[in-house]
C-alpha positions as CSV (number, residue, x, y, z in Angstrom):
1,M,-7.9,54.5,-13.7
2,S,-7.4,54.6,-17.6
3,P,-10.5,54.7,-19.9
4,E,-9.4,51.1,-21.2
5,M,-9.5,49.9,-17.6
6,E,-12.9,51.3,-16.9
7,Q,-14.3,49.9,-20.2
8,G,-12.2,46.8,-20.4
9,K,-10.4,45.4,-23.4
10,I,-12.6,43.8,-26.0
11,I,-11.3,40.2,-26.7
12,V,-14.3,39.0,-28.8
13,S,-16.0,41.6,-30.9
14,S,-19.6,41.3,-31.9
15,D,-18.9,39.9,-35.4
16,R,-16.5,37.2,-34.0
17,F,-19.1,36.6,-31.2
18,Q,-21.8,35.6,-33.9
19,L,-19.3,33.2,-35.6
20,T,-18.3,31.7,-32.2
21,L,-22.0,30.9,-31.3
22,L,-22.3,29.3,-34.8
23,R,-19.2,27.3,-34.4
24,L,-20.5,26.1,-30.9
25,C,-23.9,25.0,-32.4
26,H,-22.1,23.1,-35.2
27,Q,-19.8,21.3,-32.5
28,I,-23.0,20.3,-30.6
29,L,-24.5,18.8,-33.7
30,E,-21.2,16.9,-34.6
31,H,-21.3,15.2,-31.3
32,H,-25.1,14.7,-30.8
33,I,-26.7,13.0,-33.8
34,L,-29.8,12.2,-31.9
35,P,-31.3,15.6,-30.8
36,E,-34.2,13.9,-29.1
37,E,-31.6,12.7,-26.5
38,L,-30.1,16.0,-26.0
39,C,-30.9,18.6,-23.1
40,I,-29.5,22.0,-23.3
41,I,-29.7,23.4,-19.7
42,G,-28.5,27.1,-19.0
43,I,-27.3,27.8,-15.5
44,Q,-29.1,30.8,-14.0
45,E,-28.5,33.7,-14.4
46,R,-25.8,34.6,-17.1
47,G,-25.5,31.1,-18.6
48,V,-29.2,31.3,-19.6
49,F,-28.3,34.2,-22.1
50,L,-25.9,31.8,-23.9
51,A,-28.2,28.8,-23.6
52,E,-31.1,30.9,-25.2
53,R,-29.0,31.9,-28.2
54,I,-27.8,28.3,-28.6
55,K,-31.3,27.2,-28.4
56,T,-32.5,29.6,-31.1
57,S,-29.7,28.7,-33.5
58,L,-30.0,24.9,-33.0
59,T,-33.8,25.2,-33.5
60,Q,-33.2,27.0,-36.9
61,M,-30.6,24.3,-37.8
62,L,-32.6,21.3,-36.9
63,G,-35.9,22.3,-38.2
64,A,-38.6,19.9,-37.0
65,Q,-36.2,17.8,-34.9
66,S,-36.6,18.8,-31.3
67,F,-34.3,18.7,-28.2
68,Y,-34.9,19.5,-24.5
69,Y,-34.2,22.9,-23.1
70,G,-34.3,24.2,-19.5
71,M,-32.9,26.7,-17.0
72,L,-31.3,25.7,-13.8
73,D,-31.0,27.7,-10.5
74,I,-28.1,26.5,-8.3
75,T,-28.5,29.1,-5.5
76,F,-29.1,26.4,-2.7
77,Y,-26.4,24.0,-4.1
78,R,-23.6,26.5,-3.9
79,D,-20.9,25.6,-1.4
80,D,-20.8,29.3,-0.4
81,F,-24.4,29.8,0.1
82,R,-24.3,30.0,3.9
83,R,-21.1,31.9,4.1
84,R,-22.3,35.1,2.5
85,D,-23.0,38.2,4.6
86,T,-25.9,39.0,2.4
87,P,-28.3,36.5,1.1
88,I,-28.2,35.5,-2.6
89,K,-31.3,36.2,-4.7
90,A,-32.5,32.9,-6.0
91,S,-33.6,32.6,-9.6
92,S,-35.9,30.0,-10.8
93,T,-35.6,26.6,-12.4
94,H,-37.5,25.7,-15.4
95,I,-37.0,22.0,-16.2
96,D,-40.2,20.3,-17.2
97,F,-38.5,16.9,-18.3
98,L,-36.3,14.1,-16.7
99,V,-32.7,14.0,-17.7
100,E,-32.7,10.2,-17.0
101,N,-30.5,8.6,-19.6
102,K,-30.2,11.7,-21.7
103,N,-27.2,13.8,-22.9
104,V,-27.0,17.0,-20.9
105,I,-25.1,20.1,-21.8
106,L,-24.7,22.6,-19.0
107,V,-24.3,26.1,-20.3
108,D,-22.6,29.0,-18.6
109,D,-21.1,32.2,-19.9
110,V,-17.7,31.9,-18.0
111,L,-16.0,28.8,-16.6
112,Y,-13.5,29.8,-14.0
113,T,-13.1,27.9,-10.7
114,G,-15.6,25.2,-11.6
115,R,-17.7,25.8,-8.4
116,T,-20.8,26.9,-10.4
117,V,-20.7,23.7,-12.6
118,H,-20.0,21.6,-9.6
119,A,-23.2,23.1,-8.0
120,A,-25.1,22.7,-11.2
121,M,-24.1,19.0,-11.4
122,A,-25.5,18.4,-7.9
123,A,-28.9,20.3,-8.6
124,L,-29.3,18.4,-11.9
125,Q,-29.5,15.1,-9.9
126,D,-32.9,16.2,-8.7
127,F,-34.0,15.7,-12.3
128,G,-32.7,12.0,-12.9
129,R,-29.4,10.5,-13.8
130,P,-28.1,11.6,-17.1
131,K,-26.3,9.4,-19.5
132,K,-23.7,12.0,-19.9
133,I,-23.0,15.7,-18.8
134,E,-20.9,18.1,-20.9
135,M,-20.0,21.6,-20.3
136,L,-20.4,24.6,-22.7
137,C,-19.1,28.1,-22.0
138,M,-18.3,31.2,-24.0
139,V,-15.2,31.9,-22.0
140,D,-12.9,29.2,-20.4
141,R,-10.6,30.8,-17.9
142,R,-8.3,27.7,-17.7
143,F,-6.3,28.8,-14.7
144,N,-7.3,28.5,-10.9
145,R,-9.7,25.5,-11.1
146,H,-11.0,24.5,-7.8
147,F,-12.6,21.4,-9.1
148,P,-11.4,19.0,-11.9
149,I,-14.0,20.4,-14.4
150,K,-13.3,21.2,-18.1
151,A,-15.3,22.7,-20.9
152,D,-16.2,20.3,-23.6
153,Y,-17.2,23.2,-25.8
154,F,-15.9,26.7,-25.3
155,G,-15.9,29.9,-27.5
156,I,-12.5,31.4,-26.2
157,A,-9.8,30.2,-23.8
158,V,-8.5,33.0,-21.7
159,D,-5.3,32.7,-19.6
160,A,-5.4,35.7,-17.2
161,V,-4.0,36.2,-13.7
162,D,-6.3,36.2,-10.6
163,E,-6.8,39.9,-10.5
164,A,-8.3,39.9,-14.1
165,Y,-11.9,39.8,-14.7
166,V,-13.6,38.5,-17.9
167,K,-17.1,39.7,-18.7
168,V,-19.5,38.5,-21.3
169,E,-21.9,41.1,-22.5
170,W,-25.2,40.2,-24.3
171,E,-27.1,42.1,-26.9
172,Q,-30.4,41.4,-25.2
173,K,-29.2,42.8,-21.7
174,D,-26.2,45.0,-22.6
175,G,-26.8,46.2,-26.0
176,E,-24.0,44.4,-27.7
177,D,-22.6,41.0,-27.8
178,K,-18.9,41.0,-26.8
179,V,-16.4,39.6,-24.3
180,L,-14.2,42.0,-22.2
181,L,-11.1,41.6,-20.2
182,F,-10.5,43.8,-17.3
183,S,-6.9,43.8,-15.7
184,G,-8.3,44.3,-12.2
185,K,-5.4,46.7,-11.4
186,N,-6.0,50.4,-10.5
187,D,-3.2,52.2,-12.4
C-alpha cells in the first residue's frame, strides 16, 4: 500500500476547514432569523464534533441571542441494530427541551447512504414534532443514497466510488481539522 493510501489524500485542509465552518454558520443565520426557534442537534458520535464547533461559532456570532443545542444517540433506531454480530456501544442523548414546532438542524460529519439521518429523524420524534428538519454535514457523499435524504447545508460534496472512504478528522480528537479521501484499493 502506498503512503498516500495509508494516510489518505487531504481534500479539505485545516485552513479551508475553518472557512467552511464559518460559511456553514453564516448559511444557518441566513435561513434562521429567529434563533430562539432553532435547535442544533449533533448525531452521536462524530456529528457531535461538528455540532459543537457550529454551536461555539453561532454563540459568538449571536451574542446574547440563544438557540437550543443537543446530542442525539440513534443506536436503537438503526435498521441494522439487530443484524450485527457484535453489539453497538450506545452513546448518550442530551436533549433537555422539546422540539415541538421548532426548526431542527441535524448535524453529522458525513452524509452517505442516509441511513443515519433516517434513524435520527425517527429518534427525534421522541422529543416532539418539529416544524422543520434540516440536515447539515461537513461532507456530502452524493452517490449511493439508500433513502431520499439530502443535505441542506454541506461543507464539501464528494463524488467517490463505493470503495472509497471519506474521513473527517477533528482537532479536538485527531490533532488537526481536515477531510481525507481514501481510495479503498490495495495497490
